[in-house]
C-alpha positions in Angstrom: 79.7 101.1 100.9 82.7 101.0 98.5 85.1 98.1 98.1 88.7 98.1 97.0 90.4 94.8 96.0 94.1 94.4 95.3 95.3 91.3 93.5 99.0 90.2 93.1 100.5 87.3 91.2 103.5 86.4 89.1 101.2 85.1 86.4 99.8 87.8 84.2 97.3 85.5 82.5 95.5 84.8 85.9 95.3 88.5 86.6 93.9 89.2 83.2 91.2 86.7 83.5 90.1 87.9 87.0 90.2 91.5 85.8 88.0 90.7 82.9 85.5 88.8 85.0 85.3 91.6 87.5 85.0 94.3 84.9 82.1 92.4 83.4 80.5 92.4 86.8 80.7 96.2 87.1 84.1 96.8 88.8 86.5 99.5 87.8 89.8 98.0 87.0 93.3 99.5 87.0 96.1 98.5 84.6 98.1 95.4 85.6 101.5 96.8 86.7 104.7 95.4 88.2 105.0 95.9 92.0 107.8 94.4 94.1 108.6 91.5 91.8 104.9 90.7 91.1 102.2 92.0 88.9 99.2 93.7 90.5 95.9 95.4 89.8 93.1 97.0 91.8 89.3 96.5 91.4 86.8 99.0 92.9 83.1 98.9 93.1 80.5 101.2 94.7 77.2 100.0 96.2 78.3 97.0 98.1 75.7 96.0 100.7 77.5 93.1 102.5 81.2 92.9 103.2 80.9 89.2 104.0 79.1 88.4 100.7 81.6 90.5 98.7 84.6 88.7 100.3 83.0 85.3 99.8 82.2 86.0 96.1 85.6 87.4 95.2 87.4 84.9 97.5 86.1 82.1 95.3 87.9 83.6 92.3 91.1 84.0 94.3 90.9 80.4 95.4 90.0 79.0 92.0 92.8 80.8 90.2 95.3 80.3 93.1 96.2 84.0 93.4 99.2 84.5 95.6 98.1 87.7 97.3 94.7 89.4 97.7 93.6 92.2 100.0 90.2 93.9 100.4 89.2 97.1 102.1 85.8 98.8 102.6 85.1 102.5 102.8 
């Protein structure tokens, strides 16, 4: 299964930290770009076995860094 995360925040530093951590964990990261008054980037990874585990793991980062908007889809 493949996972796609989208992160949005007004704080570039938070997004840069999360992008770096996810990249080190094997995710493909897009550039941080402005979107609708916020900054955003996408992280993608193949080979996800459990959607619940994936959401819990990344959700901890979102909560810790107080990210304003996060969405996840599985394909």
